[in-house]
Structure formats: C-alpha cells, structure tokens
SERO-4910 file (N, C-alpha, C, O; in steps of 0.05 Angstrom, whole numbers):
BEGIN
 pado doro    nc1    nc2    nc3   cac1   cac2   cac3    cc1    cc2    cc3    oc1    oc2    oc3
  Met    A    347    436     66    321    446     58    304    422     48    312    407     30
  Ser    A    280    419     59    264    397     50    244    406     28    238    429     26
  Val    A    235    386     13    216    392     -9    188    395      4    180    378     20
  Pro    A    173    416     -3    147    419      8    128    396      2    130    383    -19
  Lys    A    111    391     21     91    368     19     75    371     -7     71    350    -20
  Ser    A     66    394    -14     50    398    -38     65    390    -63     54    379    -82
  Glu    A     91    397    -64    108    390    -87    112    360    -89    111    348   -111
  Leu    A    117    347    -66    120    317    -66     94    304    -76     95    284    -91
  Lys    A     72    314    -67     46    303    -75     42    306   -105     34    287   -119
  Glu    A     48    330   -115     45    336   -144     63    318   -161     55    311   -183
  Arg    A     87    311   -151    106    296   -166    103    265   -162    120    250   -171
  Gly    A     82    257   -148     78    228   -143     98    217   -123    104    193   -125
  Arg    A    107    233   -105    128    224    -86    118    230    -57    134    235    -40
  Phe    A     92    229    -53     80    235    -28     90    216     -5     89    224     18
  His    A     99    193    -13    109    174      7    134    184     21    141    173     42
  Leu    A    147    204     10    171    215     23    165    237     43    184    247     57
  Val    A    140    244     46    133    264     66    136    252     94    130    229     99
  Ser    A    147    268    112    150    259    140    122    257    152    105    274    148
  Pro    A    117    235    168     91    233    181     84    257    199     61    262    203
  Asp    A    105    271    208    100    294    225     86    317    210     74    335    222
  Glu    A     88    316    183     76    337    167     47    331    158     34    348    146
  Leu    A     37    307    165     10    300    156    -10    313    174     -7    315    198
  Glu    A    -32    321    160    -54    335    174    -80    321    168    -89    322    145
  Gly    A    -92    308    187   -118    297    183   -117    269    171    -97    260    161
  Ile    A   -140    256    173   -142    228    164   -138    225    134   -127    205    125
  Glu    A   -146    245    118   -143    243     89   -113    243     81   -105    228     63
  Asp    A    -97    260     94    -69    260     89    -56    232     96    -41    221     81
  Tyr    A    -64    222    119    -53    196    128    -61    174    108    -45    156    102
  Ala    A    -86    174     99    -95    154     80    -80    156     54    -72    135     42
  Glu    A    -76    180     44    -62    184     19    -32    176     22    -21    164      4
  Trp    A    -20    182     45      7    175     50     11    145     52     30    134     40
  Leu    A     -7    132     65     -6    102     67     -9     90     39      6     71     33
  Glu    A    -27    100     23    -30     89     -4     -5     94    -20      4     76    -35
  Ala    A      8    117    -17     33    122    -31     55    104    -22     71     94    -38
  Leu    A     56     98      4     76     79     14     73     51      2     92     38     -4
  Leu    A     48     43      0     42     16     -9     46     13    -39     49    -10    -49
  His    A     45     35    -54     46     33    -84     71     44    -96     72     48   -120
  Asn    A     92     50    -80    117     60    -91    139     41    -84    137     25    -65
  Pro    A    161     42    -99    184     23    -94    200     31    -69    222     41    -72
  Cys    A    189     26    -46    203     33    -22    198     12      0    180     -5     -3
  Ser    A    214     12     21    210     -5     43    218      9     68    231     30     67
  Ile    A    209     -1     91    216     11    116    237     -6    130    234    -31    133
  Phe    A    259      6    138    281     -7    151    280      1    181    279     24    187
  Ile    A    282    -19    198    283    -14    227    311    -20    236    320    -43    235
  Gly    A    326      1    244    354     -2    253    357    -14    280    337    -20    294
  Asp    A    381    -19    288    387    -31    314    376    -15    337    368    -27    357
  Ser    A    374     11    335    364     28    356    333     29    356    321     42    373
  Gly    A    321     15    337    292     16    335    281     39    318    257     42    315
  Thr    A    299     55    307    292     77    290    282     67    263    295     51    250
  Glu    A    259     78    255    248     70    229    258     90    207    257    114    212
  Thr    A    266     79    185    275     96    163    262     86    137    261     62    131
  Leu    A    251    105    122    239     98     96    260     97     75    275    116     71
  Leu    A    263     74     62    282     70     41    268     67     15    250     50     13
  Glu    A    276     82     -4    265     79    -31    285     63    -47    308     71    -49
  Asn    A    278     41    -57    297     22    -69    309     33    -95    334     35    -97
  Lys    A    293     39   -114    303     50   -139    281     64   -154    257     59   -150
  Glu    A    289     83   -171    271     99   -186    278     96   -215    301    101   -223
  Leu    A    259     88   -232    263     87   -260    261    116   -271    240    128   -269
  Val    A    283    126   -282    284    153   -292    274    153   -321    259    171   -329
  Ala    A    283    134   -337    276    133   -365    283    106   -377    298     90   -365
  Arg    A    271    100   -400    279     78   -417    288     89   -443    275    105   -456
  Val    A    312     81   -451    324     91   -476    331     68   -493    351     54   -489
  Asp    A    314     63   -513    319     41   -532    327     15   -519    348      3   -525
  Gly    A    311      7   -499    316    -19   -485    334    -16   -460    337    -36   -446
  Leu    A    346      7   -456    363     11   -433    347     24   -410    333     44   -415
  Lys    A    348     12   -386    334     24   -363    354     42   -349    376     33   -342
  Ile    A    346     66   -344    362     85   -329    349     89   -302    326     97   -300
  Glu    A    364     82   -281    353     81   -254    371     97   -235    395    100   -239
  Ile    A    359    107   -213    373    119   -191    364    104   -166    340    100   -162
  Tyr    A    383     97   -150    377     84   -124    378    104   -102    393    124   -104
  Ser    A    362    100    -82    359    121    -62    382    123    -42    392    145    -36
  Asn    A    391    101    -31    412    102    -10    438     95    -23    446     71    -23
  Glu    A    453    115    -32    476    110    -49    502    121    -36    502    133    -15
  His    A    523    116    -50    550    125    -43    558    147    -63    546    149    -84
  Pro    A    578    163    -56    587    184    -74    602    172    -98    612    150    -96
  Pro    A    604    186   -120    591    212   -126    562    207   -135    555    184   -141
  Pro    A    546    228   -137    519    224   -148    520    211   -176    535    220   -193
  His    A    505    189   -179    507    174   -204    481    160   -210    462    159   -194
  Phe    A    480    149   -234    456    134   -243    466    107   -254    489    103   -261
  His    A    447     88   -256    453     61   -265    439     56   -292    417     66   -297
  Val    A    452     41   -309    441     33   -334    439      2   -333    459    -11   -327
  Arg    A    415     -8   -338    410    -37   -335    396    -48   -359    378    -36   -370
  Thr    A    404    -72   -366    390    -90   -384    398   -118   -375    413   -120   -356
  Pro    A    387   -139   -387    396   -165   -378    426   -169   -382    438   -185   -368
  Asn    A    439   -154   -400    468   -157   -405    485   -134   -396    509   -135   -398
  Ile    A    473   -113   -386    488    -89   -377    481    -82   -348    458    -82   -340
  Asn    A    502    -76   -334    499    -66   -306    522    -46   -303    544    -54   -294
  Ala    A    517    -21   -309    538     -1   -309    527     24   -294    503     28   -292
  Ser    A    546     39   -283    538     64   -269    555     87   -281    577     84   -290
  Phe    A    542    111   -280    554    135   -292    550    159   -274    530    161   -260
  Cys    A    569    176   -274    569    201   -258    548    220   -270    546    224   -294
  Ile    A    531    231   -253    511    250   -262    524    274   -274    514    285   -295
  Glu    A    545    284   -262    557    309   -271    568    307   -300    562    324   -316
  Ser    A    584    286   -305    598    285   -331    590    262   -349    599    261   -372
  Cys    A    574    244   -339    567    219   -353    591    200   -356    591    182   -373
  Ala    A    612    205   -340    635    187   -341    626    159   -329    612    158   -309
  Lys    A    635    138   -342    629    111   -332    644    106   -306    669    110   -305
  Leu    A    630     98   -286    642     92   -260    648     62   -257    669     55   -245
  Lys    A    630     46   -268    633     17   -263    616      2   -284    596     13   -293
  Gly    A    625    -22   -292    610    -39   -309    620    -38   -338    637    -22   -346
  Asp    A    608    -56   -353    615    -59   -382    591    -51   -398    568    -58   -392
  Ile    A    596    -36   -420    574    -28   -438    586    -25   -466    609    -16   -469
  Ser    A    571    -32   -486    581    -30   -514    584     -1   -522    571     17   -510
  Arg    A    600      4   -541    604     31   -551    578     43   -561    572     66   -557
  Lys    A    562     26   -575    536     35   -585    517     44   -562    505     66   -564
  Asp    A    515     28   -541    498     35   -519    510     59   -503    495     76   -493
  Leu    A    536     61   -501    549     83   -488    542    109   -503    536    130   -490
  Thr    A    542    109   -529    535    132   -545    506    141   -540    501    164   -537
  Lys    A    488    121   -538    460    127   -532    458    141   -505    443    161   -502
  Ile    A    472    130   -485    470    141   -457    482    170   -457    471    187   -444
  Gln    A    504    174   -470    516    200   -471    498    221   -484    496    243   -475
  Phe    A    486    213   -506    467    231   -520    443    237   -502    435    260   -499
  Trp    A    432    216   -489    409    220   -471    417    238   -448    402    257   -441
  His    A    440    233   -436    450    249   -413    452    279   -421    444    296   -405
  Lys    A    463    284   -444    467    312   -453    440    327   -453    440    351   -448
  His    A    418    313   -460    392    326   -462    374    322   -438    352    333   -436
  Ser    A    383    306   -418    366    298   -396    379    301   -369    369    290   -349
  Lys    A    401    314   -368    416    316   -342    398    329   -321    399    320   -298
  Ser    A    382    348   -328    365    361   -308    345    341   -296    338    343   -272
  Leu    A    335    322   -312    317    301   -302    332    283   -282    321    275   -261
  Leu    A    357    276   -288    373    260   -269    377    275   -243    374    263   -221
  Ile    A    383    300   -244    388    316   -220    362    318   -204    363    314   -179
  Glu    A    340    323   -217    314    325   -203    307    299   -189    299    298   -166
  Thr    A    311    276   -204    305    250   -192    324    244   -169    315    234   -148
  Trp    A    349    250   -173    369    245   -151    360    260   -126    359    248   -104
  Asn    A    354    286   -129    347    302   -106    321    293    -92    319    295    -68
  Leu    A    302    284   -108    277    276    -97    278    248    -83    260    241    -68
  Thr    A    299    233    -89    300    206    -78    320    204    -55    324    181    -46
  Arg    A    331    225    -45    350    224    -23    335    220      3    319    237     11
  Pro    A    340    197     17    329    194     44    344    213     63    366    221     56
  Thr    A    332    219     85    345    238    103    371    229    114    388    246    121
  Asp    A    376    203    115    401    193    126    421    183    105    439    168    112
  Cys    A    417    190     80    434    181     59    462    194     61    463    218     67
  Val    A    483    179     57    510    190     59    516    210     37    534    227     40
  Val    A    501    209     15    504    228     -6    478    244     -7    457    234    -13
  Gly    A    480    270     -2    456    287     -1    448    295    -29    453    282    -49
  Lys    A    435    318    -30    425    328    -55    448    336    -74    470    342    -65
  Tyr    A    442    335   -100    462    342   -120    464    372   -121    444    387   -123
  Ile    A    489    382   -119    494    410   -120    514    417   -141    526    438   -140
  Gly    A    518    399   -160    539    403   -181    535    427   -198    518    445   -193
  Asn    A    550    428   -220    550    451   -238    525    451   -256    522    469   -272
***
C-alpha cells in the first residue's frame, strides 16, 4: 500500500511521489523542488533503471544525540544514534542495541526517548522506505 500523494505533500515528503502520479506542470515543479531540497539522490542501476534513494532522515535531536533513519537498510527495522563520538544502532521494536558503543548515560537518554517516541520512529521508518528496499514498512507490535 502506497502513501497518498496528498499525505506525502503534507508531511514534506513530496519527493517520494512516483512521477507517474504527477498531474500538470505545478505538480512537476513542486516535485522537482522537493527532490532538490531533500536528502536524497538518484541511483541508476546496471539495467538503466532509476531509483530514488533517500540517504538519511533526522528524526530528532536528544541532548546532543542525533537520531537518524536511513532509507535503504537491512533488517531488522532500526535507527541510528550519532554524535562525533557515538555511532550506534538500535532496534525500533525494543530499543535493543544492535551495534556500536554508547555510554550508560546516553543509553538511558535513548531508552527514555524511545519509550515516548516509538510512534515517530515507526512513522519515519515507513515514510522513508524506497520501493526496492529489502526491509519494507514496519509492521511490529
């Protein structure tokens, strides 16, 4: 099930609309502007197929910690926590650390944030899935 064009536009994610869904010059102009001003790139595969890749989405900043979701990812659905000294990833479902090192203090911040913001992570994950991503939309508990 794809996200309706109007919802993507409302959420500032109009660049994810398929060009086949655009109607008229105004839609094309708005879509091009969205492509040029969002963190994405176009990948041309060996077969000449063009794919829109969104590199990463900043979900939140929590006391100096950047919480990001990357678009073309591997299972399980997860998010990244970054600072100059931290590069860790966590499962969206449980907030279990998947990879990286993080201090106990920062881990506590992330766990607290996750407890109150899991729905935002799920929404961001689902809105950033490219059509050819090996991990589709989040359907967890």
